[in-house]
C-alpha positions as CSV (number, residue, x, y, z in Angstrom):
1,M,87.3,145.1,120.4
2,T,87.4,148.9,120.9
3,G,88.2,151.4,118.3
4,E,91.5,152.5,119.8
5,S,94.5,152.6,117.7
6,V,96.8,149.5,117.8
7,L,99.6,151.8,118.7
8,D,98.0,152.7,122.1
9,M,96.9,149.3,123.0
10,E,98.5,147.4,125.7
11,D,100.6,144.6,124.6
12,K,98.5,142.2,126.7
13,A,99.5,139.4,124.7
14,G,103.4,139.6,124.6
15,V,102.7,139.7,120.9
16,G,103.1,142.9,118.9
17,G,100.3,144.1,116.7
18,G,97.4,143.9,119.3
19,V,96.7,140.2,118.4
20,E,94.8,139.0,121.6
21,D,96.1,135.5,122.9
22,V,92.9,134.3,124.4
23,Y,94.2,131.1,125.7
24,G,97.5,132.5,127.1
25,E,99.5,130.3,125.0
26,D,102.3,132.7,124.1
27,R,102.2,134.0,127.5
28,A,102.6,130.9,129.4
29,S,105.9,130.1,130.7
30,E,107.3,126.7,130.8
31,D,105.8,125.8,134.1
32,Q,102.3,127.4,133.6
33,L,99.3,125.3,132.5
34,I,97.3,125.8,129.4
35,T,94.3,124.3,128.2
36,P,94.6,122.4,124.9
37,W,91.4,123.7,123.0
38,T,89.9,122.1,120.1
39,V,87.0,122.8,117.7
40,S,84.5,119.8,117.4
41,V,83.6,120.3,113.6
42,A,86.6,119.4,111.2
43,S,87.0,122.1,108.7
44,G,90.0,123.6,107.2
45,Y,93.4,123.1,108.4
46,T,91.9,120.8,111.2
47,L,90.3,118.8,108.6
48,L,93.3,118.2,106.6
49,R,94.9,116.8,109.8
50,D,92.1,114.2,110.6
51,P,93.1,111.1,109.4
52,H,89.1,109.5,109.6
53,H,87.9,112.5,107.1
54,N,91.0,113.8,105.2
55,K,91.0,112.9,101.3
56,G,94.1,115.0,100.6
57,L,94.2,116.2,97.1
58,A,90.9,114.3,96.5
59,F,88.6,117.0,97.9
60,T,86.6,118.4,94.9
61,D,86.4,122.2,94.3
62,K,83.1,122.3,95.8
63,E,84.2,120.6,98.8
64,R,87.2,123.1,99.0
65,D,85.0,126.0,99.1
66,A,82.5,124.6,101.6
67,H,85.1,123.3,103.9
68,Y,87.5,126.4,104.1
69,L,90.1,124.2,102.2
70,T,90.8,126.6,99.2
71,G,94.3,127.7,99.4
72,L,95.4,125.0,101.7
73,L,95.9,122.4,99.0
74,P,97.5,122.7,95.6
75,P,94.9,123.3,92.8
76,A,95.0,119.7,91.1
77,V,92.2,117.4,92.1
78,F,93.1,113.8,92.1
79,T,90.8,110.5,92.2
80,Q,91.5,108.2,95.0
81,E,92.6,105.9,92.1
82,L,95.3,108.2,91.1
83,Q,96.3,108.8,94.8
84,E,96.7,105.1,95.2
85,K,98.8,104.6,91.9
86,R,101.1,107.4,93.1
87,L,101.5,105.9,96.7
88,M,102.1,102.3,95.2
89,H,104.8,103.8,93.0
90,N,106.4,105.6,96.0
91,L,106.2,102.5,98.3
92,R,107.9,100.5,95.6
93,Q,111.1,103.0,95.5
94,F,112.0,101.9,98.9
95,T,114.7,99.3,99.3
96,L,114.0,98.5,102.8
97,P,110.6,96.6,104.0
98,L,110.7,98.6,107.4
99,Q,110.8,101.8,105.2
100,R,107.7,100.8,103.4
101,Y,106.0,99.8,106.8
102,M,106.8,103.3,108.1
103,A,105.4,104.9,105.2
104,M,102.3,102.9,105.5
105,M,102.0,103.9,109.1
106,D,102.4,107.5,108.1
107,L,99.6,106.9,105.6
108,Q,97.3,105.4,108.3
109,E,97.9,108.4,110.6
110,R,97.1,110.7,107.9
111,N,94.5,109.4,105.5
112,E,92.7,106.4,106.9
113,R,90.6,105.6,104.2
114,L,93.4,105.7,101.3
115,F,95.5,103.3,103.6
116,Y,92.6,100.7,103.7
117,K,92.0,101.1,100.0
118,L,95.7,100.5,99.2
119,L,96.1,97.4,101.5
120,I,92.6,95.8,100.2
121,D,93.6,96.4,96.4
122,N,97.2,95.3,97.0
123,V,96.8,92.5,99.7
124,E,99.4,90.1,98.5
125,E,102.1,92.9,98.0
126,L,101.3,94.8,101.4
127,L,100.3,92.3,103.7
128,P,104.0,91.2,104.4
129,V,104.8,94.9,104.9
130,V,102.1,95.6,107.4
131,Y,102.0,92.3,109.1
132,T,104.5,89.5,109.3
133,P,107.5,89.5,108.6
134,T,108.2,93.2,108.8
135,V,105.9,93.9,111.8
136,G,108.6,91.8,113.7
137,E,111.3,94.1,112.7
138,A,109.1,97.1,113.4
139,C,108.6,96.0,117.1
140,Q,112.1,95.4,117.5
141,K,112.8,99.0,116.6
142,Y,109.5,100.6,117.8
143,G,111.2,102.8,120.3
144,S,113.4,104.3,117.6
145,I,110.6,104.9,114.8
146,F,107.9,105.6,117.3
147,R,106.1,108.8,116.1
148,R,102.5,109.1,116.8
149,P,101.0,106.9,119.7
150,Q,98.6,104.3,118.2
151,G,96.1,102.4,120.6
152,L,96.1,102.2,124.4
153,Y,99.1,101.8,126.6
154,I,98.0,100.2,130.1
155,S,100.8,99.9,132.3
156,L,101.2,98.8,136.3
157,K,101.2,102.7,137.1
158,E,97.6,102.6,135.9
159,K,96.5,99.8,138.3
160,G,93.2,100.6,140.1
161,R,92.0,102.9,137.4
162,I,92.0,101.1,134.1
163,L,88.4,101.8,133.5
164,E,89.3,105.5,133.6
165,V,92.2,105.0,131.3
166,L,89.8,103.2,128.6
167,K,87.4,106.2,128.9
168,N,90.3,108.3,127.6
169,W,89.9,106.6,124.3
170,P,88.0,108.9,121.9
171,E,86.0,106.1,120.4
172,K,83.0,105.0,122.7
173,T,81.5,102.0,120.6
174,I,84.3,99.4,120.5
175,Q,83.6,95.8,119.2
176,V,87.1,94.3,119.0
177,I,90.2,94.7,121.3
178,V,93.5,93.2,120.3
179,V,95.8,93.1,123.3
180,T,99.1,91.8,124.1
181,D,101.7,92.1,126.9
182,G,104.6,92.0,124.6
183,E,106.3,89.0,126.0
184,R,106.5,86.4,123.2
185,I,106.2,88.6,120.0
186,L,106.2,86.5,116.8
187,G,109.4,84.3,117.1
188,L,111.5,87.3,118.7
189,G,110.9,87.0,122.4
190,D,110.2,89.5,125.0
191,L,109.8,93.2,123.5
192,G,107.9,94.7,126.3
193,C,105.9,97.8,125.4
194,Q,107.2,97.7,121.8
195,G,104.9,94.9,121.1
196,M,102.2,97.4,120.2
197,G,102.9,96.9,116.4
198,I,101.1,93.4,116.9
199,P,97.6,94.6,117.9
200,V,98.0,97.6,115.5
201,G,98.9,95.4,112.7
202,K,96.3,92.8,113.5
203,L,93.5,95.4,113.5
204,S,94.4,96.9,110.3
205,L,93.7,93.4,109.1
206,Y,90.5,92.9,110.7
207,T,89.2,96.2,108.9
208,A,91.1,95.5,105.4
209,L,90.4,91.7,105.2
210,G,87.3,91.3,107.4
211,G,85.5,94.5,106.8
212,V,85.4,95.3,110.5
213,R,84.9,99.3,110.9
214,P,88.3,100.9,112.0
215,S,86.4,103.1,114.5
216,V,85.4,100.0,116.5
217,C,88.7,98.4,116.8
218,L,91.3,99.3,119.6
219,P,94.7,98.1,120.0
220,I,96.0,97.9,123.6
221,T,99.5,96.9,125.1
222,I,99.6,96.0,128.8
223,D,102.9,96.9,130.0
224,V,103.9,94.9,133.1
225,G,107.9,95.5,132.4
226,T,110.1,93.5,130.3
227,N,112.8,91.0,131.0
228,N,115.0,92.0,127.9
229,K,118.1,93.6,129.1
230,K,118.8,95.3,125.8
231,L,115.5,97.2,126.0
232,L,115.9,98.1,129.7
233,D,119.3,99.7,128.9
234,D,118.1,101.3,125.7
235,E,117.5,105.0,126.0
236,F,114.8,105.1,123.5
237,Y,112.7,102.2,125.3
238,I,109.3,103.6,125.5
239,G,107.9,101.4,128.2
240,L,108.5,100.7,132.1
241,R,111.9,100.2,133.0
242,Q,111.4,97.1,135.5
243,N,111.5,93.3,135.2
244,R,108.3,91.7,134.3
245,A,105.4,91.7,137.1
246,T,104.3,87.9,137.6
247,G,102.1,85.8,139.9
248,E,99.5,87.8,141.8
249,E,100.6,91.1,140.7
250,Y,100.1,90.1,137.0
251,A,97.0,88.2,137.5
252,E,95.4,91.2,139.6
253,L,96.0,93.7,136.6
254,L,94.6,91.4,134.0
255,E,91.5,90.6,136.1
256,E,91.1,94.5,136.5
257,F,91.6,94.9,132.8
258,M,89.0,92.2,131.8
259,S,86.3,93.5,134.2
260,A,86.9,97.1,133.1
261,V,86.6,96.0,129.5
262,K,83.4,94.2,129.8
263,Q,82.0,97.1,132.1
264,N,82.7,99.9,129.5
265,Y,82.1,98.0,126.3
266,G,79.6,95.4,127.3
267,E,79.1,91.8,127.0
268,K,79.8,91.4,123.3
269,I,83.1,93.0,123.4
270,L,85.6,90.4,121.4
271,V,89.0,90.4,123.2
272,Q,91.9,88.7,121.0
273,F,94.9,87.9,123.2
274,E,97.8,88.0,121.1
275,D,101.6,87.0,121.6
276,F,101.5,86.3,125.4
277,A,104.0,83.9,126.7
278,N,102.7,79.9,126.6
279,H,102.1,79.9,130.5
280,N,99.8,83.0,130.4
281,A,98.2,82.3,127.0
282,F,96.8,79.1,128.1
283,E,95.9,80.3,131.6
284,L,94.1,83.5,130.5
285,L,92.1,81.6,127.8
286,A,91.0,78.9,130.1
287,K,90.1,81.6,132.7
288,Y,88.1,83.8,130.7
289,R,86.7,81.8,128.0
290,T,83.4,81.1,130.1
291,T,82.8,84.6,131.2
292,H,84.1,86.9,128.2
293,L,84.2,86.6,124.4
294,V,87.7,85.9,124.0
295,F,90.0,84.4,121.4
296,N,93.6,83.6,121.2
297,D,95.0,83.9,117.7
298,D,98.3,82.1,118.6
299,I,96.5,78.9,120.0
300,Q,93.1,79.0,118.2
301,G,93.7,81.1,115.0
302,T,96.8,79.4,113.9
303,A,94.8,75.9,114.7
304,S,92.0,77.0,112.8
305,V,94.1,78.1,109.7
306,V,96.4,74.9,109.7
307,L,93.5,72.5,110.1
308,A,92.0,74.2,107.0
309,G,95.1,73.6,105.0
310,L,95.1,69.9,106.2
311,I,91.4,69.5,105.1
312,A,92.3,70.8,101.8
313,A,95.4,68.7,101.4
314,L,93.3,65.6,101.7
315,K,92.0,66.2,98.2
316,V,95.7,65.8,96.9
317,V,96.8,63.1,99.3
318,G,93.6,61.2,99.7
319,G,91.9,59.7,102.8
320,T,90.3,61.2,105.8
321,L,92.1,63.3,108.8
322,A,91.8,59.9,110.6
323,D,93.9,58.1,108.2
324,H,97.0,60.3,109.0
325,T,99.7,60.5,111.5
326,F,100.9,64.1,112.8
327,L,104.1,65.0,114.2
328,F,104.7,68.4,115.7
329,L,108.2,69.9,116.4
330,G,107.3,72.6,119.1
331,A,104.8,71.8,121.9
332,G,103.8,75.6,122.8
333,E,100.7,77.4,122.2
334,A,100.5,77.1,118.6
335,G,101.6,73.3,118.4
336,T,99.3,72.2,121.2
337,G,96.3,74.5,119.8
338,I,96.7,72.9,116.5
339,A,97.0,69.3,117.9
340,E,93.7,69.7,119.7
341,L,91.9,70.9,117.0
342,I,92.9,68.2,114.7
343,A,91.9,65.6,117.3
344,L,88.5,67.5,117.8
345,E,88.0,67.4,114.1
346,I,88.7,63.6,113.7
347,S,86.6,62.9,116.8
348,K,83.5,64.9,115.4
349,K,84.0,63.1,112.1
350,T,84.4,59.6,113.5
351,D,82.4,59.8,116.7
352,A,85.6,58.4,118.5
353,P,86.3,59.9,121.9
354,I,88.9,62.9,121.9
355,E,91.2,61.0,124.2
356,E,91.5,58.4,121.3
357,T,91.9,60.7,118.5
358,R,94.7,62.3,120.3
359,K,96.7,59.3,119.6
360,K,97.2,60.3,116.2
361,V,99.1,63.1,117.1
362,W,102.6,63.3,118.5
363,L,104.8,66.3,119.8
364,V,108.3,66.7,119.9
365,D,109.6,69.6,122.5
366,S,113.2,70.6,123.3
367,R,113.6,67.5,125.4
368,G,112.5,65.0,122.6
369,L,109.4,63.0,122.1
370,V,106.7,63.7,124.5
371,V,105.9,60.6,125.8
372,S,104.2,59.1,129.0
373,S,107.3,58.3,131.1
374,R,108.0,62.2,130.9
375,K,104.4,62.9,132.2
376,E,105.4,63.9,135.8
377,S,107.6,66.9,134.6
378,L,105.4,68.1,131.8
379,Q,103.4,71.5,131.9
380,H,99.9,70.7,131.9
381,F,99.0,71.6,128.2
382,K,101.5,68.8,127.1
383,Q,100.1,66.1,129.3
384,P,97.2,64.9,126.7
385,W,100.1,64.2,124.2
386,A,102.2,62.1,126.3
387,H,101.8,58.7,124.7
388,E,103.2,55.4,125.3
389,H,106.6,55.0,123.6
390,E,110.2,54.8,124.5
391,P,112.0,58.1,124.9
392,V,113.3,59.6,121.7
393,K,115.8,62.7,122.0
394,E,116.3,63.9,118.2
395,L,113.5,64.9,115.6
396,L,115.1,62.8,113.0
397,N,114.8,59.6,115.3
398,A,111.2,60.7,116.1
399,V,110.2,61.1,112.4
400,Q,112.0,57.5,111.7
401,A,110.1,56.1,114.6
402,I,106.6,57.6,114.2
403,K,106.5,57.5,110.5
404,P,104.0,60.6,110.3
405,T,102.3,61.6,107.3
406,V,102.2,65.3,108.1
407,L,105.2,67.3,109.8
408,I,104.2,70.4,111.4
409,G,107.0,72.9,112.6
410,T,105.9,75.5,115.3
411,S,109.1,75.5,117.3
412,G,110.1,79.2,116.7
413,V,113.6,77.8,115.7
414,G,115.0,78.0,112.1
415,R,116.5,75.5,110.1
416,T,115.3,72.5,112.1
417,F,113.9,70.5,109.5
418,T,117.1,69.3,108.0
419,K,117.9,67.4,104.7
420,E,117.5,64.1,106.7
421,V,114.4,65.0,108.0
422,V,112.7,65.9,104.8
423,E,114.3,62.9,102.9
424,A,112.9,60.7,105.6
425,M,109.5,62.1,105.4
426,A,109.7,61.6,101.4
427,S,111.1,58.2,102.1
428,F,107.7,56.7,103.4
429,N,105.2,59.1,102.0
430,E,104.3,59.5,98.4
431,K,103.2,63.1,98.8
432,P,104.7,64.2,102.4
433,I,102.8,67.1,104.0
434,I,105.6,69.6,105.6
435,L,104.3,72.7,107.2
436,A,107.2,74.9,108.3
437,L,104.9,77.6,110.3
438,S,107.6,79.6,112.6
439,N,107.6,83.5,111.9
440,P,109.1,85.4,110.7
441,T,111.0,83.8,107.5
442,S,114.4,83.8,109.3
443,Q,112.6,81.4,112.1
444,S,111.1,79.3,109.5
445,E,111.9,75.2,110.0
446,C,112.9,75.1,106.5
447,T,112.4,77.1,103.1
448,A,110.2,76.3,100.2
449,E,113.1,75.6,98.2
450,E,114.6,73.2,100.7
451,A,111.3,71.2,101.1
452,Y,110.5,70.9,97.4
453,T,114.3,69.9,96.4
454,W,114.8,67.4,99.3
455,S,111.5,65.7,98.6
456,E,112.2,65.8,94.8
457,G,109.1,68.0,94.3
458,R,106.7,65.8,96.1
459,A,106.1,67.8,99.3
460,I,103.0,69.5,99.9
461,F,104.6,72.7,101.6
462,C,103.1,75.5,103.8
463,S,105.0,78.1,105.6
464,G,103.8,80.8,108.2
465,S,105.5,83.7,106.3
466,P,105.5,84.1,102.4
467,F,108.0,82.4,100.4
468,D,108.5,82.9,96.5
469,P,107.4,80.2,94.0
470,V,110.0,77.7,93.7
471,E,111.1,75.9,90.2
472,Y,112.0,72.3,90.4
473,D,112.7,69.9,87.8
474,G,111.1,72.4,85.2
475,K,107.9,72.7,87.3
476,V,106.8,75.8,89.4
477,F,105.5,75.2,92.8
478,V,103.7,77.8,94.6
479,P,104.2,77.5,98.5
480,G,101.0,78.1,100.4
481,Q,101.0,80.3,103.4
482,A,99.2,79.2,106.6
483,N,98.7,82.7,107.6
484,N,96.2,83.4,110.3
485,A,95.2,86.4,108.5
486,Y,92.8,84.0,106.4
487,I,91.0,83.2,109.5
488,F,90.6,85.6,112.3
489,P,89.3,88.8,110.4
490,G,86.2,86.5,108.9
491,F,85.9,84.9,112.1
492,G,85.8,88.2,114.1
493,L,83.3,89.5,111.5
494,G,81.2,86.4,112.1
495,L,81.1,86.9,116.1
496,I,80.3,90.6,115.8
497,M,77.5,90.3,113.0
498,S,75.6,87.5,114.9
499,G,76.3,89.1,118.4
500,T,78.0,85.8,119.7
501,I,78.6,85.9,123.5
502,R,81.2,83.2,123.8
503,V,83.7,81.3,121.5
504,H,82.9,77.5,121.3
505,D,85.6,75.2,119.6
506,D,83.0,74.1,117.1
507,L,82.9,78.0,115.9
508,L,86.8,77.3,114.9
509,L,85.9,74.2,113.0
510,A,83.5,75.9,110.9
511,A,86.0,78.6,110.0
512,S,88.3,75.7,109.1
513,E,85.9,74.0,106.9
514,A,84.8,77.4,105.1
515,L,88.3,78.3,104.2
516,A,89.2,74.6,102.9
517,A,86.0,75.0,100.8
518,E,87.6,78.1,99.2
519,V,90.4,76.1,97.5
520,T,90.0,75.4,93.7
521,E,91.0,73.0,91.2
522,E,93.0,75.7,89.8
523,N,95.0,76.3,93.2
524,Y,95.5,72.4,93.7
525,A,97.1,72.2,90.3
526,K,99.8,74.7,91.5
527,G,100.2,72.6,94.5
528,L,98.4,75.4,96.9
529,V,96.2,74.1,99.8
530,Y,95.1,77.9,100.4
531,P,93.2,80.2,98.2
532,P,95.1,83.2,97.0
533,F,94.9,86.3,99.3
534,S,93.5,88.4,96.5
535,N,90.0,87.0,97.0
536,I,90.3,87.5,100.7
537,R,87.2,89.8,101.5
538,K,85.0,87.3,99.5
539,I,86.7,84.3,101.7
540,S,86.2,86.6,104.9
541,A,82.4,86.8,104.1
542,N,82.1,83.0,103.6
543,I,84.0,82.3,107.0
544,A,82.0,84.9,108.8
545,A,78.5,83.4,107.6
546,N,79.6,79.8,108.5
547,V,80.8,80.9,112.0
548,A,77.7,83.0,112.3
549,A,75.4,80.0,111.2
550,K,77.2,77.7,113.9
551,S,76.7,80.2,116.4
552,Y,73.0,80.5,115.8
553,E,72.8,76.7,115.8
554,L,74.5,76.5,119.1
555,G,72.5,79.3,120.7
556,L,75.3,81.6,121.2
557,A,74.3,84.3,118.9
558,S,72.2,87.3,120.5
559,R,71.5,89.4,117.2
560,L,67.8,88.1,116.2
561,P,66.3,87.3,114.2
562,R,68.9,85.3,112.2
563,P,69.3,86.8,108.9
564,K,68.0,84.7,106.0
565,D,71.3,84.7,103.7
566,L,74.5,85.0,106.0
567,V,76.7,85.5,103.2
568,K,74.9,88.6,101.9
569,Y,74.5,89.9,105.2
570,A,78.3,89.5,106.2
571,E,79.1,91.5,102.8
572,S,76.6,94.2,103.6
573,C,78.4,94.7,107.0
574,M,81.7,95.1,105.6
575,Y,83.5,98.5,105.7
576,T,84.5,99.8,102.4
577,P,87.2,102.5,102.2
578,V,86.0,104.5,99.0
579,Y,86.0,108.4,99.8
580,R,82.7,109.8,100.9
581,N,81.3,113.0,99.5
582,Y,81.0,115.9,102.0
583,R,78.1,118.4,102.0
């Protein structure tokens, strides 16, 4: 600047007082292009708006001085604990779960460490908020509540340049991707681009429950359109306004995506498929499981968590898995995934061929019992379960004919375990095992209260979404929650810390056995076959260690040498959200 008077200066910037507009932002008319410059080291105002480093009122006086924050914050200095207490107080004021969800998402955008601290310390209270059931409602309304974009959106428009799009993500070292195409979000159907709530929610659990660092997690939604007419007509819909691409166009986009991911992040990137429709879910898993590190939580995670509950339940009902008969309502990806893992576990334990052990498991789909006379018309993933039996149309008749000891619901249809069905189960089982696994709560096959009341307090009951404890005949029953969040965070941590290159079914069995081993006598006394979520990080470390051990045993682990104490190693790998001090 020269020494001339401000009064003599030309008004170069179109702003009075000689404030030079270096970047031309104020002069730029709407059609002129400007450059969005940013600084590289966060300090002052920028630091307060960086969720990775912002601590809000927890910045000390010394930090405020050193980082140009003095005056930008009120003078009080809060501890992280006090911030947490205040936020929990505020969250509890909200009457609607969706308001809590939005407040949590805002916190994640504002102060990442505080978000994870809150989630870890109040996991039982906040899990239903950031995950099922509330995340389902959030996805349905995602267009209306959309504020700041989270994760990466890859649509058909980006075909041919997906690698380029991946490079737009600011973090370069990614270890876990959760990806959806939004076609089958929970039990809610096709939500298209608004399914992004699911990958975002799942990855926040990878961090909170499994200790995977948030910076190595990447949520992705692949938008190939939606067949949901309501969304296509909604002016606030945030995705492509077209019907879903299928067939070759779809397969090519997914192929390009999977290749780009491996090219950009390497061989050991874990890709978790989430909420794809049945036909695509099975095909993608079958196609990529030999070439990529892929995991489908709906098929494999659900199977692993349910198997853990069944192994634990054996302590209450007695016998081995091979002594039981299983009947499923629902023969989609969750149902057949669980069925296959049960058959595999029985096969491992009894040395019987899997074709033989599958005969212990029966499936009922929308047309009735899956039997061999229907084989020609069945989708390929149902065919192994078509056993010899006369056709049976209704679930109740199937229960009476098969006399299962375990009834599992994965149908996505609420209120299908009727009073007659539960009473039939209780009539030939001393302790019938009833798992109503469909999410969210409104889609659950029966409620906890119904299961306990109709079985006269004898049922061992688990659901997919949480139910409150039930008092029956003077005794309080605590329903278990067969929630995938028990398995996938620890499972993912085990794969990452061992450098596993492929997912083998034995790793899922290892995860199930580790989870079942965590159930204590005290839990059994309350009728629980899952441990409480309050211990989830310890549980995840044990699952991770068991999965890693199996991976080393099978020769799938690439991080060598193998750590001596895998549990300690898992714990040392886990992210902790306590604030760091800045120099």
